N, C-alpha and C positions, 0 to 999 in steps of 0.2 A: 450038018446043021447042030449036032447035038456037040460034036466036036469042036466045031467053030464058040459056042457058047462055052465050051470048058475054057477052051485059050482064052479066051476074052476074059472071063473070069480069075483065069488063074493069073491073067498081066494084070488086071486091074488091083486083084491079094497082092501084087508084087508092088505096085505100084502107089497103093493106097498110104504107105509109110510114108512116103517121100511127099504127095500130096497132101498129107497133112501137117508134115513138116512146113512145105512152102504156104500152105495157109498161114500157120501161127505163124511163120515168119516174117511174113509181108504184111498181118495183121497189127503186132505190136510193135510197139520200139521197146529195142532190147539196149535199155543205157548201160553199159558197164564202165563208167567214166570214174563210180568212185570205187572200184577194186585195180583201174587204171593209174589215176589219179590218189592212190592210199593214203589218205590221213586220219587213221582211226584214233577215237579217245586214248590218251594215256596217261599213266597216274603220274604223279609227280611223287617225289621222295624228297625226305627233310633227313639231312643230317646233324649230329653232333661234330664237335670241333678235333673229334679223334676220327672222324667219318664212321662212326656207328649210325644205326639207321634210329631216327627216331620217329618217323610215320610214314605212312603211306596216303598220299589224297588222291583221290579217282572219284568221278561219279557215280557210274554207275556199272561200269566193266573196269575191273582192277588189272591192269596192262602195261607190260615193261615193252619197247618195242627192241627187236634184234634186227639190223640190217641183214642181208644174206650173208657178208664177208664175215659175222661174226658167231653165225651157224656152221656148227663143228661138221665135216663133210661125213663124219660116221652117223649123226643125228639122220642127214638126210638117204644113207643108205639104210636104215634102218625104218623109217618111214616108207621110202618106196616098198622097200621088202614087203613088209606086210601091208601095204594099202593099194599097191600100185606098182607093180613092177613094170610094166613096160611103159612108165610115166614118161619116159624122154624120148619113145617111138610112135605113141597116138597123137593125135591133135587133137583133144580133148573127152573124146570118147571111144571106150574101147569096145567095138561091135562083139569082139570074139567070146569077152568075158558076157557079154549082155545075153546073149543066146546061151552060153552054158548055165549062165544062174536061169535062165527064161526054163531049159530043160528041166534040171535040179526044182525048181519051183511046181513045174507041171508033173512030174513025179512024184512029189512030195505032196501036191495040193496043198502047200502053202506056201509064203514067202521063206525059205530055208537062205539065200543065198544072195547077196546083194552085188550089185556090179558099178558101183560110182567111183568113177576116178578120182585123183585128186584135185581133178580143175573141179568136177563136179559138186565134190565135198563144197569144196570154197565157194561156185556159185549159189548153192544148196543155203549155206549159211550166212552168208552176204546178200544176195539178192533176192529171194523166193520167201516165202511164207512156209508153216510146218503142213500145209495141209496135201493130205495124198489123194491126187486127183491126175489122169491122164494128161491133160492141160498143163500141169505144174512138172511133169517129167517131160512133158517136150520144151517146155521153156529152159529148162535145168538144159537138155542137150544143146539148144540153140545159142544159149550164153555162154555154154564152155567152148564152142565151136569159135564164138565173137570172142571170147578173152585168151583163146589160143593164140588168135591171129594179131591181139594187142600188146600180148604179152611175152616175153622168152619163156622157158622155162622155170630161170632159176628167179625172175620175179613172182611167176607164179608160185613158187614155192617159198619166198619169203611171206609173201601175203598169206596163204593159207599157216607157216608157223606160228603169223603175229596174229591173225585173224581166231583162229580154233580155238573152243574152250577145252579145258585141261583137267574142270571137275574142281572143287573146293574153294570156286570161285577164282578162279586163276584163267584169265585169257591172255593166250601165247604161251610159245614152250619157255623164254625167258623167264617169263612172270612165275610158271612151274615149276622152273629149276628153282629160282631163289625160295619159292613159299614151300616146296616138298623137302630141297635138300638145301638148301642156305648157300648155294653154292651157283659160283660161274658156270654159263653157256661150254666153255672153255675147260671147265676142273670134274666135268661127268664122268662119271664110269659106263663102260657101255651097258651096264644093268641099269642104271640110272638113267639113260637116252632109250634105253627098249621099253623100261616103263613110262617116261613117257611118251612116246609116239604110238604108245598100245590104248593110252587114255581116251584118242576122239570117238572112238566107236563106241562107248557106252560111257561117259566120262561117272556118272556117278557109280554105277558098278564096279567101275574098276580105278576109283581114286583111290591109293594107298594109306591114306588118312581113315577109312570106313572099312575098306576090305581088304588089309595087306594080302595074305595069303594069295586070293583071287590078282590080286595087281602083278604075285609077283609070277603066277601061272599065265597072265596076259605075257609079260617081259619076256618070259621063257619060250613061250611061241615064236613070238620077235625076234628072238635070237637064233633060234632052230632054224625059223627062216631064212636067214642072214647065213647059218649056215650051210643049208643044202643050196643057195645058192652061191654059195663059194666063195663068199663076200667074207666072212671070217674063218680061221685055221682053226685045229681042234683046238690047242690049247687054251687059245684065246675064247672059245666057245664054252670049253669044260669049265674055265674060271670065271667067265659071266653067270655060268648056271648057278655054281654053287655061293655068288654072292646075296649078300641080305642087306640093302642099304637100310640108313636110318633115315626115319621120317619126320618131318616136323607137323605138327598141329597147332598152325596157330590160326589168329586172328587176321583179317585180310588186311585190316590199317596199321597192328603194331603199334597204335599209340600210345609209345611210352610217356609222352611229356602233353598232352591236350592242352595247357595253357602256352604254350611253345607254338602249336599248331595253330591255333586259334590266333598267337600274337603276329606270326608269318601271314596268316590270311589275311589281317587286318594291314599286314605293309603290303601286302602286293596289292590288297584294292586301294591304298596311297598313291602309289606305284602307278594305278590307271592298268595294271594286269587284270586281266578280266578272267580268263581260261586256267588259273591255277587246276582246278580238278582233271581237266583233258589237257593239258598243253605237255604234258611230260618234263617237267622241270626238274633239275636237281637243285636242290636247295641247301647250301653249306654252311649252317648257323655257327655260333658261337661261344653256345652252350656247352658243358662239360655235364652229360648225363648223369655221371655219379655226385656233380657235384647239385645236381639239381633235383635229387633224388635224397641228397642231405636236408638242401632247403624245405625239402615237401615232411621230409621227418620232424625237422626243425621246426616251422608253427603248428606242427600236430601234436610237438612236446609240450612247448611251451600254453598251449591251448589247453592241452591237458590239461596242465599243471593249475591253472587257472582255475577250470572247472571246480578241482581239488578245493582250491582257497577259498573259492565262492561257497562248496558246500558248510565248508567252517565257520564263514563270517555269517551264515545264514541262520546258524546255531547259535554261534554266539549273540547274536543280536536277538534272536528268541529269547535266551536267558536273559539278556540285558531287559527287554520287553517284559519279562514277568516279573524282575526287579523292580519297574519302574510300577508299573501296577503295584504292587504288597506295599510301596512306599510313598502312593499315592500320585505320582506324578503322571498327569491326563495330556502333558507335551510332548513328550517321547512316541516319537514316531518309527518306522520302520523301513530302512532304503526299499524300494521295488527293484529288486533284481531281476532282469530278464535277459538269460543267458542263452536265450535261442537265437539272439542277434549278433552274439559274439563273434568275431572273425580276424582273421590275420593276411600277411601280405609277406612275401620276402623278395629284395632283389640283391642279385650277387655281380658285381664287374669286378674286371683286373683294373687296379688302376691306373696300370701306366698305357693301356690302351684303350679304354673304355667299353670292352668286349663285356657282354651279359653272359656271363657264367652261369646265373639259375635266376629262376622266374616264377615265383609262386603267387599265385592270386588270391588264394584262399584255402582255407583249412582242409576242405575236402570238395574236389572238381566237380564229381558224382552229385554231390546236394546243390554248389554251388558254381557254375563257369563264369561267373562276370570275375574279371581278371583286373583288383582291388592295388594290383602293383602299377598298374599301367593305366589305366582309368580311372581309379577314385580318387578323387581331390577332398585333401582333409590337411586341416591345419599342424604345422611341422609343431608349434609351441616353442618348447626350450630348445630345441633340436636344432631350430635358426639360430640363436644367440651364437655360435662361433662365425658367422659369417659378420654379424656389430663386431666381435673381438677381434678379427683379422685385421679390420680395416684399422681398429687402433694400434693394433701392432704396427701394421705398415706405416703410421702417423709418428711412428716414434715409440708408445708405450710399451712397455715390458710385464711378463708375471709378475713382477716385483712392485709395480706401480700401485699406488692407493688408491682404490677408489670408495667413495660413500655410501654405507649402505646404510640408509635411513630414511622416516613414511615422508611424504611430500602429498600434498593433494594439487592436482592440475584443475585446470577450469577451462573450460573449452565449450565454443557454440555451436550446436546441433540443432538443424531443422527452424531455429529462431529460438532456439531455447539455451540460457544458459546450465550448461551441466558438470558435475564434478567427475574427477576420478584419482579412486585413492586406490593405487594396485599395494598386493600386500606379497612378503616371499611365503615360499609354501610351506616352509619351517614357522611362520606367524611371529617370526624373531629379528632383533636387527643386529648388528655388530657395529655399527656409527663406522669404524674405517676397518678396509679389508683390503687385500692385495688382490690384484687381476685377476692372478693366478686360483686364487681362492674362490675368488667369486664365480668364477666359469666353472670351476671343481666341482663348486656345490650348488650352481644354477640358483645364485641371489638374484631372484627379480628386479629389485629394489636398486642395486647397485648398476645392476644393466640400463636401465631408463636413466640413474644418475649420467651414466659413460654415455648413454645417448644425448642426453644433453650435454655435457661436457663437448664431446664431441661436433653437436651441432647438427639437428635434423637435416637441414637442405645438403650439409655439408655430406651427412651421413648416406642421404639417398641418392646424392651423386656419385659417391663411393661405390655404393653398393651394385649401380648398372653394371661395373664388369664382370659380375657375377652371371648375368643373363637370367636373371630370377623376374619370374613374371609378378604380374598383378601387386606391385609391394604399395603398403596402404601409406600415405601421407600422413603420418602422425604417431605420437607418440606409440600407439600397440603395436607396431613396427617392432619391438622390443621385446615381445611375447610372443611373436611368431604368428602372429594373427591372419596372415596369407594362407589360400589353399593349392596345395600342388600333389603331384602323385608320387611314391616312393622313388617309383623311377628318374623323375625332376630331383627330388632331394638326393640320389645317390648321383647324379648328374654334379650337382651343385656341390657337394660333399669333394669328388675328384680334386677340387682345388687345393683342398688338405692332405689328402691322402694321395698324390702327384708332384708333390712339391713346388705347388705353387702354379701349377696348368691343370685348367679343367679341360676335360676330354667329353665329348658328345657319347653316350653310349651305344653300343653296336649290339645289332642282334643278326645280320645275316651278311655273312663274310662276301658270298658271293652266288649266282645264279647261272648255271648252266641250261642251253636246250639245245639238245642235237650236237652237242661237241662242239656248239661256240657260246662264251660268257657271257650274258649278256648285262651282267649288273656287278660289280664290285664295290664294297666297301670305301667308303673317300674318308681320311683323319679329318675331324675337325677338330680345334684345341681353342683354346680361347687362354692369353696368358693373364695369369690375373697378380701373382707378387712372386718375389724374389725367394728361392729354397732356403734361405736364412729364417725367411719370416715364415714361411708356411712350416718349416721344422719347429719352431719357439710355440706353435698353435700346436703341432702333433703332439709336443711334450706335455702340454699343459691336457689336451685328452687322452692323453695318455694314461694322465693324473688321475682324470673322471673315472677311469675302467679301476685304477690302483685303490683309490682311496675317496672317490666321490659317490655322485648319485649312480653311475654306473656299474659298480663292484659286481652286479650278477654277472655281466656281460663279460667277467675275466676269464680265462684260459690259462692253464700251468703250462710252460713251454712256449708260450709266444709272445710277442708283443703285442698289443692291443693298444690302440686310440679309439675314441668314440663320443656321443654326447646322448643324455637320454631327453626326452622330449614329453610334456604330459600337457593337455590342453585343461584350459579352464571344465570344473566339473568332471573332471576324470572322462572327457569324450574321448580324444583321442591320445594314446601309448605309442613313443616312437624310442626306438633306438639305431642311431645312426654311427656308423665305427667302421674302422679297416687296420689290416696289418700290414706290414710292410709291403704286400703287394695284393691284397684282394680287399675289396669295399664291398659292405653289408649293410643295407638297411632291411630293419625290421618295422612294420606297422600293427596296431591291435585298434581293435576298437569295435561298438555299436554298430552296424549297418545302415541302423535308423536315426542316427547320430543322437541317441539318446546317451547318458553319462552310464559308466562303468561302475563298479562296485567302488569309494571313495578310495580305498586302499590301493587300487588297480595304477599303479603309474610304468611309464614308460621304462624305470628302471627294474621291478618288479616284473611286469607282464610279457615284454618285447625282448629285456636282456639277456633270459634265458636261453631265447630260441637265436639270439647271436651267438650264446657263449655253444649251445649246443652244435651249430652251424661251426663254427671253427675249431670245434674239437671232432668233428667228423671228418673236416678237413686236412689235420695232423696225421690221423689215419687212413686217409687216401693217400696225403702226399707228406710221407715226414722228412721230406729233403727242402721241404719250402722253404722259403726265408724266414728268419723269426725275429729278425732285430731290426729297427730303422736305421739309414745310413743317418751320418752328421755330415750335413753340407759343411764344406771351407766356409769359416768365415764366424762359428759360431763360439763364443764364448760360453765357457761354463765357471759358475760362481757359487762359492757355498752363500748363502745368505741365511740367516738365521737358523743353521743347520740341515736346509734344505738344497739342494741343489737349484740354481735357476740359469738360465740360458738368456744370453744377451749374442748381440750382432752390430753393427757399424751405423744399423738404423735404432734400433732398440738396444740403448748403450746400458752400460752395466752402470749400478748405484754409483755417488761419489765416495771415493776411496776413501774419507772417513768414516761411512758407514758401515765401512768392513773389515771386521779383524783379520790383521795380517794380509791383504790382499796377493801379494806378492808369494805367497804360500798359496793362497787359494784360487788366482787366477789363473784357470786352464785353457791353454790357446791351442 
């Protein structure tokens, strides 16, 4: 009887684990579909035009995905050697290892050795919680069996190496290779591979960025295990032990140009793509990171200069106030100068392609991430005048054409009331007659308004449509640039001049790839505005703006630059829009709350230095850049009153009797 009871208990003891397994197997639903149809959240990457990474974009887990074919065999060998030597032989669970670990744990009276296979580790990380219960361990075994039946060994390894955490915020072996070593998987050394496969056991402890020596020790154990198994020879073994790889400790996002990242995100939203942070996109932009840095430094440079000037202004105003008080002048008032609202923006394009090379939305992204270069809408002021003058040149005017620069009162009706408008020049004087070239060089408001009258407002508005400018006012205030636009929009319109009469729509994203498939490529969009000769005539005038006009502070020695200043009423907005033979750049400064800057802060004074500083950096970075404007065929160069003037078969030279010795001075 006792013998029968003993054998019964022995049988029950033997069968109970299987009965328990059966109970859990049939009681719960073991869904492994998330690993079978494995689609983890993947990091998207943004690159500049030269392939340099701008940033990683991800939601919660930073992960690059590596298909099995991309994973070097040595990584597989190292992983299997240290984690699960019989991986290719068992069916998900290694019972021999479990019993060995159990005996060691019993002898030590504590957990000293685990026995989880690679499959079990994958299941534990993806499908189970961290709770330490017998039921969880049983579920882990069942999940592992099911997963082994659903996937090949290679598929399990692929999922493991993409799912597991490798420390420092890196999920997946490809992410860790890039983060720790700045390398592709195929470029890793054996020691670097050993460091990586040794991490999952204790990512925080073995992370080389935290505990380098401990990490090296763990890697050496991996290498020793491979040598013991006969998977590497003595030479490879000894060389790997001696190696001490360089390790990088960087932020996960590696965000080198936050304004670009934000703008890419906005473009994705406009495209209707909602999984930017999880879709694993590779986004190639037109940005040049070196020019982006130059743009950022240039905006800060001009901003700092402005603050220094304003401090001097304040001192002078205080001195003037004290003097006025002594003289009994009770009408003198200090100008309220609020520098806390002052900010700036810069956008730079490739004039030929419209590729955005640099995009700076504020003086300091950390203080303000609002992108004034793309989202801010401000009046361009006199920076708009070249569009009016280009129309005049296209109609046959030339730089030598005489314009009337006198004051005039304009009467009009607004909301049923008779109104009067008496515009003035910035210098508060009048020239009487002035050439078209000099009028634009010195930004004469009255000459411009009279030019609009001469062309005819209706005809001008009709001609302006070819520039695709939005929200143009239907009155004479158009002469002073009273519509609103962003710096990026103004940059697009200015390509009409910088690209010899062909306007190009700016691009930020060149292409977007997902899983080796290109899902977006930029489409060139351009609008013919005028012929090269007429655009070049405008360029020669804008070149003189920089040489001897309102844009002198924008000049840079060693390169031809053309451009136009813009300052709106009460000095609210300050612009400089200009270009070299290949690069166009627009700079804006102003107060964010639309209050006036100090009354001496003009486009030339505050925006011009940023433009100049940017192009000085361009010359340092790219000394081989084109430095002189090409002269199109059909341009006639004439010396008029001691200065060069440029004509064409549309903008014809003056009558011969007005030119001294025209045979000598006409250059074809």
